[in-house]
N, C-alpha and C positions, 0 to 999 in steps of 0.2 A: 508248359504252354503247348497246346496242340494247334494244328493248322489244317485247313482243307487243301493246302497245296500238296500235290502228290510228289513222292520222292522220284527224281528223274533217273531211275535205274539204268535205262538204256544209254542216257548221256554219261552216267558214271562209268559204265563198262566201255563205251566208245572212247571216252577220254583216256581211260586206263590203257587201252590198246594203242591209241595215238601217242601217249607218253612213252610207251615201250618202243614204238617205231622211232620217235625222236631221239631217245637215249641210245638206241642201237646205231642210228645214223651218226650221232655225235661221236660214238666210240669208233666207228669206221673212219670218220673224218680225222680223229686224233691219230689213228694208226697211219693213215695216209700222209698226214703232215710229218709225223715222226719218220716215216720211211723215206719221204722225199727231201726233207729239209734238215732233220736233226741227225739221223744215223742211216744214210743211204748205203746201198750196196750189199745188203745181206740176203740170205736165202729167205724164202717165204716162211719157213718154219720159225725163223728168228722173230719175224713180225707177228706170227700167230702166237708165239709165247708172250710177246710184249702185250698183245691185245688181251690175253687171258689175265694178265696182271693189271693192266690199266683200266679195263672196262668197268669193274666194280667202283673204282674211284671216280670215273667220269659219271657214272650213274648217281653216285652220292652228290658230287659237286653240282651237277646240273639238275638232278632230281629234286633237290630242296626247293629252289625257286619255281620249278615247273609245277610241283605238287601244290605249293602255296598258292600260286596264281590260278591254277585250274580249280582248286577247291573254293577259292574266293568267287570265281566266275560262276561255278555251279550253285553256290549258296546264296548268291545275290538274289534278292526278292523271293527267298524260300525260308521265311521265318519259321522256326520250329524244326527245320530239317538239317540244321547245321551239323549236329552230331552224326547223323546218319551219313551225310555227304562227307564230312571230315574223316570218318573212319571207313566208309564204304569204298571211296576212291582208292586209297592205298591198299586196302585189303584185296580189292579186285585185281590190282596190279601185282600184288605179292603172290596171289594164287597163280596167275599166269606166269610169273617169274619162276616160281617153284616148279611148275610143269615143264617149262623150258629147260631149267637146270637139271631136272631128272633125265630128260631126253639127251642132254649134253653130257650126262654121266659125270657131273661135277663131284669132286672129292669134298664132301661136306665137312669132314674133320679139318681139312686145311683151310676152309673158307668160312667157318661159322662166325668168326669175329667180324669180318668185313660184311658178311651178309646180315648179321645182326645190326650193325651200325647202319647199313643201307636201308634195311626195312624200318628200323626205328626212326631214322631221320625222315623218311617219307611219311610215316604215320604222323609224326609231330608237325611237320611242315603243312601237311594237309589239314590236320586238326586245327592248328592255329589259324590258317587261312580261312577256313570255313567259319570258325567261331568269332573271328574279329570283323568280318564284313558287315554283318547286320547290326552289330553293336555300335559301329560308327553311325549307321543310318538311324538307329534308335536314339542316339545322343542328339543328332541333329533335329529329330522330330520333337524330342522333349525340351529342346532349348527355346 
């Protein structure tokens, strides 16, 4: 099924950037809560090490609902564009994430499993969100 509705590439990229900002802010918030309430009194390097461990898990945990929600939002009223939106959003995010990780000199060998889980979960959440939004609308129309 083709549609005359154009693919919202600028919105996809803008949302991918915003999701990055949100997930980074949540990681910073988690470290702040950890430092103030759970295990206070350590050197900054201790909390930096904690952030390096916890950030990917924060990204997975909060990234799944965020990607699902944003993909649904972008795909709403865009029949025929669900696949492009569902895969375009997480892939735009992943490209930005890889660039950031390269500049951060991440050890890929130590992190390939968690990165694989993170990227895969974001792709699946986005794909499911985009593919299900217009199906519900279509069922209501056909009823």
